[in-house]
N, C-alpha and C positions, 0 to 999 in steps of 0.2 A: 504495500500500500504506499504512495507517495504523500507527501505533505499536499495540502489544497492549491493548486496553484497560485492561488492571491496571497499564500502565507509565506511566497518566497519572495525576496527582495531583488526582482526582475534587474535593478540597476547594480547589483554587485554578484551576476552569476558565479558561481563556480567553473575552473576552468576544464576542458576536457581531460587533462591529466590527474583530475581529482575526483572522475567519476567513482571510483573505489570508495573514498570518503563518502562524497554526498550521499552514497546508498547507504552506507552505515547511520550517518547524519539524521536522513529521510527516516527512517527505520525507530531511530529514538525519536524524533518528530510525531511518527505513526502512533509511537506506543502513548505519549503524554497526550495527543489528541484524545485516543478512546477514552481515556479517563476522564482528562477535562469537559469533553461535550455533555460528559455524566453531569459534570456538578455545575460547570457553568458556561456552557453553549458552546457554540462554532466560533462566538468572539474570544474565548479563552483559549480556545485550539488556535486561534489565529495568532494572539500575543504572544504563545508559546513558542509556537513555529519562528514567528519575528526575531523572538530573544535566542533562540538557538542558531540560526542561520545567520547573525549577526556577527556572532562569535566568531564564525566559521570563513570570513570573509579572508581574502588574500591581502597578503599588504606587498602590494604590485611594488611602493617605491622601495621598501627593500630588498626588493629582488628573491622574497623565500617565504613559505608558507608558514605563518604566525598564527594556529591557531589556537582562541582562547581558551576552547574547552576540549579535555580529551576524552573524545566517547566509550564509555563502557560497553564493551562486546555484547552480543547476545546472546542467553545460555544457548540458543539452537547453533553458534559459530563455534561454541564452546563443544558442546556435543560432537560437532563434525570434526573436530579437529583431534577429538581424544579416539575417532571413530578410525580414523586414517594411521593413528599411532600403533600399528599390529607390532611393528620390529622391538625387539625389547631394548633395543639402544633407542632408540625414538620417542619410546614411551617414559622411557627416565631423562630424556632431552626436555619431551612436554612437561614433567612433573619439576624440574629444576628451573623452567621458564614460570611455568603459571603458579609453583607454589614460591619460590626460593626468589624471584623477578631477574634471574642470570641471562645474560647477552647471551646471545646466539657463539659469540665468538669465544665469550667467557665459557661456555659447558663445552666448544670444543677443545678448549687449551686446560680444561680441570686434568690433574692427574690421578693416578692409583691412590696417591697418599693423602689425596684431598678428602677422601670418604673413608669415614670408618664406622661401619655400620654398628660394631660391636660396642664404642662407646658413644652412638647414635649424634654423631655430629658432621658436617660439613664443613669444610672452606671454601668461601667464595668469593673471591678479588682478596684476598689477606682474611677475610673475616670470617671468625667460627658462629656459625649457625647451628643449631639444635637439628637435628633428623628427624623430620616428622614420619609417622606411619609410612605415609604414601611413597614420598620418594625413599624411607630406607627398605618398604618390599620393593619397591620397583630397583631400586640400585641393587639388592641382594639378587633378583631374578638375572639382572644383566650380568653382575657379576661368575653368577654361576656359568650363564653361557656363553660368556670371555674365556672364561676359564677351559670350558669342555672345546668349545671351537678354536681357540688359537691354546692351546698350552704352553708353548714354547716362546712366542710374541716376545719382543723385547724393548717393546715400547711403553712408555712410561703412564702413556695418555689414559684418563679414565674409558672412553670411548674411540673405539679402533674400528677400523673397518677390514673388507678382505684386503685392500690394497698398504694401508696404512698398516698392517696387523707386520707388515714384510717389511716398515721402516720405523724411525723414529719419532715420525711430526705427527700433528693432530691430522684428522680427519677434513677434508674439504668442506667450505662453508655450502656448497651446493648439494653434499652429500647426505650433511645434517637437516638442510631443510625442505629437502627434496620432494618427502612426504606431504609439507602443506602448501608446495605450490600451487597458486593458485585458491587457496583456502583465505577466509575473512581473518583467522584466529591463526594467521602466522606463530611463530615463537616469539619475537620480536613483538607483537600485536599483543599475546599473553602475558609477556612481560610488564609490557606498560600498563594492561588490563590488574595486574597483579597490585600496581605501586598504585592506581587511582581507586580500588575498592578499599588499600588499606585508609585512604586518606577518607573517603566518605563512610566507612565504616567505625574508625575510629574518631576521628574529627580532624576538618584541617588543620595539622598541626606539624608543620615543616623539622622542626626539632627531631619528631619520634618517627618520619619519614627518614631522616639522614642516617638516625639511629639502627634503624631495623634493615634500611639497605644500601646505607653507604652512601648517599647520595650528596653531592655537595649542596651548596646554600640555596644557589640560583634555581637548582633541577627539583629540589624539597620545595620549594616556594612555588613553581609553577603545577607539580602536581595539588599544594594546599588550594591555591586559586584555581584552578579547575573543579575540584572539589567545591568550594566554596559557590561558584556560580553556578555549578549546576546545584546545590542543595537549595541555595535561595532562589536560585531563579523559579525552579520546580515547588518549592511552598508558595511562594507568592502568588504563581498562578491558579495552584490548588486550592487557594483560598479565596472564597467567591469577597470578603472585604477586603484580601491583601495581607492579613495576618492569622492565617490561622493554620490548620493541620499542614503539616509537611507529607508530602509521599516519598519516602524513601524505595530506593532501588534494592527490589527483591534479591 
């Protein structure tokens, strides 16, 4: 379902290159409109759409895309990513991105010594993190498969492929991300969604985000600003008098 045509600011259309982003934005607009039509009618829906589309304007003067709101993934997008992650290595990569917000490059460069299932800890980008049940179980399945498939490999990296098992370097970016090609929920998008979800659930606190994910100040503030804008605009649009109940992400 696309947003009402009159809801999209035609004087600021998104370029063709941003079709994927625009599609995701349209999904959020449609989701919000479904609720707002029940509470405030068509006008409330149009105001909601206007808010989000304004956040997505392209900063042409700076020559870059400066989106004010980082949009959350839809549950169906995440489910699709899980369904295509059938190989043990890919499932581990998905858990590392979706639970620990690890970058694809960081995942490729993880070493065997960075994962300690016995002590339930994980080292990502030099930071020690507790190993949750999902990542713990997924890592054990992968490590068992790795030992059986390549018992004599000298590659020190956690994730190896048929080719990299005969070498000492990390797997290629294409190999790691190939299963998610053409999907909305790529490893990078899952990483971003995890950090946004933390900001939405725990509240827009840049210090908390920096502590949990090791973000720099500017990046942590960007996520908290995005969460604040989403929470504030949703609360305003869902309240008949502009100050009522807020609608939180499911």
